[in-house]
N, C-alpha and C positions, 0 to 999 in steps of 0.2 A: 515474710522477708528477712526475716533470721535465718529459715532453712535455706533461702535462696543465696545468701551468703555465704553458708557453711558448705554448699556445694560448687560455689562458684569457681573455685581454682579446678573441679574437676570437668567442670563445663568447658571452661578455657582450653582446657587440655583436651578434651574431646573435640572441640573446634579445630583446635590444631592439627590431630590426626584426621580429622573429615578433608581438611586442606590439602595434606600431605598425601591422601590416600586419591583424591580427584587430581590434584596436579600431576603426580607420577603417571597415574592411568591416561589423563589427556598428552603426555609425551611421548609415551609408549605406543598410545592409540594413534597420534597422527603418524608415526613412522610406520606404523602397518596400514594405516590408510592410504600413505603415498605410494608403498610396495603394492599394495593390492590395485590401485588405481592404475599403475605402471603396468602391471600384469594383465589387468582387465582391457586395457588399450592396445596392447601388443597384438602382434598376429600368430602368436603359439596358440593353438586351440586347446591344449592341454591344460596350459596356465590359466586361459580364460576360464576353461570349466570348472577346473579347481577354486578358483576366487569364487566363481558364481555360486559354486555348492557352499563355501564358506559365508558369504553375504548371506545367502538365502536363508542358510538353516540359523545361524544366529538371530537374525532379524524374526524368525518366526519362532522362537523360543524366550519367553518370559526371562527380564534379566535375573529375579529372585530364583528362578530354576537353575539357570546356568550357575548362578553362586552356589547354590546348594549341589548340585553335580561336581563340580570340580573342587569343593571343598571337601566333601563326604567320599565321593569317589577316588579323590586324591588320596585322602588319609588309607582308604582300603587298599588302593594300587601300592602305596609305600610301605605297608604293613605286611603286604604279601611278598614284595620285593624284598624286604630287609629281615624278615621271619621274625618282627617283633612290632609291637604297637606305636606307630609313627603319627603323631597329629600336623596336618598342614597347619603352617602359621598361619593365623586370619587376617594379617595384613597382606600377606603374599597371596593368599587365595582372592582376596579382595579386589587388589591391583589387577591380579591376572584376568580376572572375569570381568571387571570393568574395561581394562584394555580390550579386550577379545570383543566385546559390546561396541564400544566407541569406534574399534578398527574396521569394524563391518560398516557401519553407517558412514564414517568417513572416507571409505573406500569408495561409496557411491556419491557423495559430494565432491571428492578429488576427478572422479571420472567425469562427472557431469561438467566440471570446471575446466578439463582438458578439452574436455568434445566442443566447449564455447569459444575457445581461442579460435580467432578467424584463421582458415585453411591457407587463406592468400599470403598471410604474414608467414607461415611454415614453410610455403613453397616459396616466397620471396628468399628466406634465408637459405633453403637449398639450392636456388640459383647462385647465391653468393660463395656457394662450396663450402657454408660451415659444417663442423662435423655434426653428428648427433648430439655429444655431449653440449655443444655450444647452442645447439638449436633449443634445445631444454633450459640451459642456464641463463639465455638472454631472449629469448621469446617466449616459451612456454610458462616457465616455473612464475615469473612476474605477475603474468597475466592470469595464471591458474589461481595465485594466492587470494590476490582482489576479488577474483569470482567466489573463490570457494570461502572465504572469511564470514558472511553472513550465516552461511550454512554450519560452520563449524564453530560459530558461536553460540547458537541454538543448540547445538550437540552438548556444549561444554555447559551450559545451564541444567540441560537434562542429565548430566553426568555429576555435576554437584549434588543435584537432588537424589540421585540414583545410590550415592556413598551411604544413604539411612539403611539400604538393604543390606548392607553387609554386615550391619549390628546383628542380624541372626544367627552369624556364625560365631560370635564372640568379639568382634572387634570392637575396642575401647572409643569409638567415635563419638561424635555429638548426641547422636540419637539414643546410643546404648547409655550414655551416663545421663542423659535427661531421664531416661526411662527407669535407671536404677534410683535415681534420685526421687523421682515420683513415686515409687513403689515404697521408699524408706519414709518419706515425707509425708505420703498419702494426699499429697496436693498435686495431681495430674496437669491440672489446668495451669498452675504456673509455670509448672517446668517444661510443660509440651509447649505453651506458649513462646515461652524463652527461645526453646528450639525453632520453632516457627520465625521467630524475630530475627535469628542468627542467619537462618538459611535465606531468609530474606535478605538482609543485610550485604550477604555473599553476592546473591544474586544482583542487588543494585550497583554493588561495585564493578561488578562484572559486566553489567550493563553500559555503566560510563566508560569503563577501559574498551569495551567493544566498538564503543562509538567513537572514540578517539581513532583507535586503531583503523576502522572504516575511513573514517575523515583524511586521515594520513595516507593510507593504500590509493585514494581515489583522488588525491589531490593533483589536478593538473591533467584529470582524464575529463573528457567531454563527453557526454552520453548524447546521440542522435535520436531523436524521435522518430 
């Protein structure tokens, strides 16, 4: 117990870094997912092919391997560019890697949500001579968010746990802090158990928040069986 108290401040700092990494990747990943879904549902074949290659490639490679490629590959590329050793920042590499992964999956979630919006409503909006921007803002986007939220919620929970992978490149997150503490104290069961509890706490809070959001966005919506 004394060892746990000694490392408590480090664990709290690591937990804060984990949340910061996950939240930053979420915001950037949602943006990439939206752009990717819009491109994939467009009638421009080149855009559709490019986004399809992106989503297929990222979803076919393990997240850990993407992190290692971007971190060490980025270091090699920057070193060659500047002619001296330049190490990629672990936080930047982690956020960039998780953003790419989240964006690929979010693209498919948004694409499916856009496709699920009733075509009749879009045609009715066109019949009212609404502009393309107004159709997206008033018809597609509100329903898209409602339909995409469950899938995005699952991706967020996965993202929270995937932040632990970034510890392999030196990011001082929850996983790395508890790993170092376990090594110094020779009490891995206690510290890894604490890490598991913290991740479970983050997940539980997220589930509550997602439930509230889903109830809010489905308020007043009638589901016909």
